[in-house]
N, C-alpha and C positions, 0 to 999 in steps of 0.2 A: 504493500500500500504506500509506503513511504517513497519507493522508487517511482511509482506512478505519479505521485504528487510532485516529486522533484522534476520529472520529465515534463509534466504539464507546465510547471512554473518556468522551466527553461524555454519551452516553446512560446510562452507569453512574453518572456524578457527579450527574446531574439529580435522580434520586430521593433521593440522599443530601442534596442541598441542600434539597429540599422537606421532608424529614424534619427537618433541622436548623431550618428556619424554623418548622415546626409546634411543635417543642420549645421554641424561643425564645418564640413567642407564648403557649404554655401556661404557661411559667415567668413571663413578664411578667404574664399574667392573674392567676396566683396571687399574685404580689407586689402588684399593684394592688388585688386584692380584700382581702388582709390589711391593706395600708396604709389602705384606705378604711374598713373595718369597725373597725379598731383605735380604741378610744375611744368607739365608739357602741354597744357591746354593752349598755351600761346607760343609753343615751340621755344621754350626758354633755353634749351640746350644749344640752339643756333645763335644765341646772342651773348654767350659767355666768351671769355678771353682765352684761357689756356688751351682749350680744346684744339685750336687751330695749329699751334706749334706741335702738339701731339700728332695731329694728322700729317703735317708736313714732314716730321721726322719719320713717321711710319712709312710714308711713301718713299723717302730716301733710303730706308732700310730695305724695302722691297726691291728698289732699283739697283742698289749696290751690294746686296746680299751680305751686309755687315752692319755693325752698329757704329754710330759716330763716336769719335774720340776727341774732336775739336769743335770749335764754335761755328758749325755750318749755318748758313742762311743769315749770318750776321756780318758786321764790319770788323769783327775780331776773329778771323778764321784760325789764328795761331793760338788762341786760348784753349787750354785743355778743358774738356767737358765730358762728363759721364751722364748718359741718359738713363737715369734710374727707373724710368717708366717705359723702357723699350718694349716690353711685352704688351703693355696696354696700347702703345703707339702702333705696334704691328697689327693688333686686332682691329683698331680703329681704321687704319689705312686699308686693310683687307676688306672690311665691311663697306668702306666708302667706294672701293673699286667695283663692288657688286651692286650696291644700292644707292650710291650717291649721297647727297645730303640727308636723305630720308633715314640713313643709318644712325644719325646722331640722336634723334628723339627715340628711335627704337632701342638703341643701346641704353640710353638714360632710363627708359621705362624698365628694361630687363634688369638693370642693376638695382633699381628700387624694389622690384618684386623679389629678387633674390635676397636682398638685404632684409626685407620684411619677413621672409620665410626663415632666414637664419636666426633672426632675433626671436621669432616665435618659438622655434625649436629650442633655443637656449632657455627661454622662459618656461618651457613645458616640463622642466625637471620637477616642478612642484606638483604635477599630476592634476592640476585644476585647469580645465580648458578655458573657462571664461576669465579667470584671473590672468592666465597667461596671455590671452588675447588682449585684454585691457592693458597689460604691461607692454606688449608689443606695439599697441597703438600709441601709447604715450611716448615710447622711444622713437617711433617713426615721426611723430610731430616735432621732435626736437632736432631731427636731422635737417641739413640745409644743402643737400646735393642737388643743384639745379642744372647740372651738366653731366655728361658721361665722363666722369673724371676718375683717376686712379684711387682717390680717397674712398669712393663708394665701394670699389672692389676690395680695398684693404679692410673696410669695416665688416664686410661679409666674412672675410677670412678670419678676422679677429673674433667675431662671434662664434664661428665654428671652432676655433682654437680653444676658447673658454669652455664651450660645451664639452669638448673632448677631455680637457683637463679636469673639470669638475666631475665628469662621469667616471674618470679613472679613480679619482679620490673616493667616490662612492662605492664602486664595484671592485676596484683592485685588478681589473682585467688589463694586463700589460699589453695585449694586442692593440688596444686603443692608441697607445703611444707610437705604434709603428707608422700611423698616418701623419704624425706631426712633421717629420722631415719633408715628406712630400708636400705638405701644406706650405712650407717655407720655400720650396723650390719655385712654386707658383708666385708666392707673395713677393719674393725678392725681385722678380721680373716685372712687377706691377707698380710698386711704390716703395719709397724709402722708409715707410713706417713699419717695415718688417722688423726694425730695431725694437719697436714697442712689443711686438710679439716675442722676440727673443728675451727681453727683460721679464715679461710675464712668465715665460717658461722657466727661466732660471729661478724666479721667485717661488714658483710652485715646487720646483725640485728642492730648493734649499729648505723650505718649510716642511716638505714631505720627509726629507732625510733627517731633519732634526727631530720631528715627531716620532719617527720610527726608532731613532736612537734612544729616546727617553721612555718609549713604551716598555722596553726591556722584556719582561716576562710574558707579555701578551702575544708575542710572536717568537717563533724559533729563529735560530741564526740563519737557516737557509731562506726563510721568507724575507728576512731583512736584507740579506744579500741580493735576493732576486729583485726586490723593490729598488734597491740602490743601483743595481745594474740597469734596470729599466729607465730610471731617471737619467743616469749618466749617458746611456745610449741615445736617449731622445735629445738631450741637450747637445751632445757632440755631433750627432747626425744633423740636427737642425742648423747649427753654426756652419758646418761644412756645406749643407744644402744651400745656404744663402750665398755661397761663393760659386755655385754651379751655374754661372751665367757668363756671357762673353766678357764681362768686366772683372770677373774673379773677385779678389779681395778689395779691388778699388770701389766696389759697391758700398762697402762699409765706410770708407773715407768720404764718399759722396753723401751718404746719409748723415754722417756727423757734421759735415761742412754745411749742408743745407739747413740744418737745425740751428746753426750758430751764426747765420748771416745777419749782419747789422741792418741790412736794407729791409728786413721784414717789418720793421716798425712803420714803414710807409705803405705797405700793402694791406688793404682793408681786411681781407679774410684772415690775415695773420695777426691782427690786433687781438688784444685780450677781450673776453666777453664783457660787455658793458651793461648787461641786464636792462635793455631798452625794448626788448621784444618779448612776446608771450612765450615763445619756445625757450628763451633763456630762463625764465622762472619755472617752466615745466622741467627743465634739466635740473634746476636746484631742488625741485620737489622730489624727483627720483632719487637724488643723492641723499636727501634728508630721510626718505623712507628707508633707504638701504642702511643708513647709520642707526635709525631707530630700531630696526629689526636686529641689528648686530648688538644693540644695547640689551636686548632681551635674550639673545643667544650668541655668545661670543664665538668668533672664529678668527683666528689669527691671520689666516691667508686672506680672508675677505677684508679685514681691516687694512692689511698691507696693500692689497690691490686698490682699495678706494683712496688710501693716503697717497699712493703713487700716481694714480690716474687723475685725481682732482686738480692738482696744480698744472698738469700738462694741458688739460682741456680749458681751464680758466685762462691760461696765458695765451693760447692760440685757439681762436674760435673755429678755425678750419678743422681742428682735431677734437671737436666737441664730442664726436662719436666714441672716443675712448672711454670717458667716464660714464657716458650713457649706457654703453654695452656692459661695462663692468658693474654698474648699478643693477641692471636687469639680471645679470648672473648672480650677484650677491643676494638680491631679493628672492629670486627663484630658489637658490640653495637654502636660504634661511627658512623659507616656508616649507620646503620639502623636508628638511631636517626636523622642523617643529611639528610635522604632522604624523610622520611614520618612522618606524624603526626598521632596520634590516635593509631590504632591497629598496633603494631609492632611485632606481633607474627611471628615466623618462619613459612613459608608455610607448611601445612601438607603434601603436595606432596613431599617436600624435604626428610622428614622422610621415606615415603614409597619408594622413589627412592633409598635411602641409604640402606634400609632393603632388597629390592629386589636384589640390586647389591651385598651386603654382603652375602646374602643367596646363591646366585648363585656361588660366588667365593668360599665360604666355601664348597659347595657341590662338586665343581670340585677338590678342594684340598683334601677333604676327600677321594674322589674316587681315586685320584692319590696316596694316602697314601698306597694303596696296593703294589705299587712299592717298598716302603721302607720296607714293611713287608716281602718281599720275602726272604731277606737275612740278618738275624740279625748278622751273622758273619762279614759281610762287615761293618756294623755299629760299631761293636766292634773294628774292625781293624782301623777305623777312630779315635776311642777313643785312641787306642794304639799308634797312632802317636803323641799324646799330653801328655798322662799320662803313668806312669810306669807299664803297664799291665804285661809285661814279668818279670820285677823285682819283682812285687808282687806275681806272680806265683812261682818264686824262693823261696821267703820267706815261702810261704804256703807248697810247696812240700818238702822242706828241713827242715821244722819245726824249723826254726831259733828262737833263744830265744827272749823273750820280756823282758823289754819294748822296744818300738821302738822310734827312733828319725827320724823325717821326715821333708821334705820341706813344707813350709807354703802353697805353691800353690797346693800341692798334698794331703793335709790333708783331704779335703772334699771328694775327689775321693776315698781315702783309707777307709773312714768310710763306704762306700758302697761296694767296691770291696774286701776289706780285713778286714771284721768286727771282725775277731778273734784277731787282733792287735789294741788295743786302740791307737789313734793317740796322738802325743805330742802336736800338734797344728793344727788348721784348720782355715777357714775364719770366724768362729763365734766369732768375736772380743768381742762381748758383754758377752760371756761366760767366757773367760780367764781373763779378766781384764787388766788394763793398765800395771801393773807390769810384768806379764807374756808375754804379747804381745810385749811390748817395749824391754824387755830383749832379746827375741828371734830375733826380727827384727834387733836389734843392732848386734847380733852375725852373722846373715845372711849377713849383710852389712859390716862385718869386723871391726866394731867399738870397740868391746871388744873380749876377749878370749872366745872360745866356752865353756870352763869349767865354765864360769860365769853363764851359763844357767843350772838350776837344771835338766831339762829334758835331756840335753846332758850328764850331769855328771852321771846320773843313767841309761842311755840307754845301752842296750847290742847289739842291732842291729841298723844300720844306713842306711837310704835310702835317698840319696841326688842326686841332678841333676848333670849329667855328664858335666864336663867342667866349673862348677860354682866355685866361690870363696869358698863356703862352702865345696865343695868336696876337695879342696886343704887343707882346715883346717882339715878335717877328715883324709886325707892321711898323714898329718904331725904328727899324733898321733902314737907313736911307738907301742902302745898296740892294734892297730886295724889291721885287716886282710881283704883284699878285697876278697869276695867270688863270686861276680857277677858284670858284667859291660856290658852295651850296649851303643848305641848312645844316649840314653835318661837318664838312671839312673845308679848309682853305689850303690852296697850293700856291706857293711862291717860289721864285727862282732868283738866284744871285745874278746881279747885273754887272758887277765890277770885274 
C-alpha cells in the first residue's frame, strides 16, 4: 500500500516539476533577452571608441598572419607594443569579414547573454532559483558594457572561475581544477585582466592550504597531500597557460604596465566610481549585502576576496564587474552554507535550464540579425552620427597632406576608416606612453599651448571636433586654413 501511495505521489509531482522547469526556462529566457538587447536598441556598440582599433588590429593580424609588436597605424611605428587583446581582435575582425558592421551589435548582445548566464550559474550555488535570478538581475544592472569589448569576455571568464573554485571548496572534486589552466589560456588572449584571475586563484590556494594544514586530524596525510598537489598544479599550470600566447611572458609586462599608466586619470571609464548613477548605488548595495551575510557566517576566503576586489572596482569604474561578481559569489556561498549541510553543489538542473534559455535566446537573436544585415549603409550612417565619416572622406578624396593631427576620441575610428593616414593618437594608452598621452591631453584640455605637442607642431592636416576648445586653438593659428566643416568635424591644413 505504501509503495502504491509513493508511486501515485511521484506521478503527481512529475508534472509539477516539469511545469516549474518550463517556468524557470521562460523566466531565464526573458532575463537573457532583456540583458542582451539592453544597450543595443540604438546600436550603441557602433558609437563607442575602442572597438575600432580592435577591428583594425584584427584585420592586420589576419592579413599578416602574426601579431603586432610595434605601434602600427600610428605616427610612432618604432614604439614597442603588445596587443593584449589579440584574441578578441581576431574574433572581431573575422566576424566583420563575414557580417560587416552588423557583427558589432550581434557580438555585444552575445557577450551580454553569456555574461548573464555565467552570473546566474554562479548565483545558483544557493539552490534557490528565484533568489539566484534576482541576484543575477541586480548584477546585470550594475554592468556598463555598451560595446563588444574584451572586458565583457573577461567578466564571463571571471564568473566561471569563481564558480569552479567555490565548487571545488564545497565538493573537494580535484577534477574541477583541471579546467582552470584552460580557462586562462583563453583569458590571456582576450584581456589583461587575467592578472585578476591569477590573484584570485593564488588567494584560494593559499587559504585552502592553510586551512588544510591546521585541520590536522580531520584529514589523513594522503588527503592533505592530494589537496596540496591539486592547488599547486592548478596555480603553476595557470601561470604557464597565461604565457601560451604569441607574446609569451611579455603579456605579463603589458598587463602590469597598462594598470600603472598615468594617463588613465584623463580617460573617463578609468576614473574612480563617483556614485552619481543608480547602478553605482546598486553595486554598493550588493557589496553591503555580501558583508552583512559574512557578519552572520564568517568565511575567511570571502572576506579576503571582497577586501581585494572592492578597492580595484572603486578606483577604476571600467573594472566594476570585479567586485560585483565577487559579491554575487560570496552571497550565493553564504546562503548555500547557511541552508544545508553536506552536499552543497549547485543543482545540475540549474545549468541545463540556463543553457536551454541561453541557446534559445541566442538563436532568436541570430535569426533577427538578418534585419541588421539588410542595410549596411544604415549602419554606417549611425556611425557617421558619432564619428567624422564625411570629414575623413574629404581628406581621402582631396589627398590632403600628412601627417595628421586628430582628436583622441576619433583616433581609433580613423585607424580603420582612414588607414592611409597614421593617427597622432588613439585610445591605446599603453602604446604612446605617459609623456605623449599627458602632453596631448593637456593640450586638448587647454592647459598648455598646442605647439607644446610635437604631433601638433609637425602636422600638416588637422581634424578636430567642431565647437570644441581644441578647434578654437586650431583656428587661432594664422598659418592654418579651414578646408572643410560640418556639424561634427572641422578640417584645416597648414598654409606656410
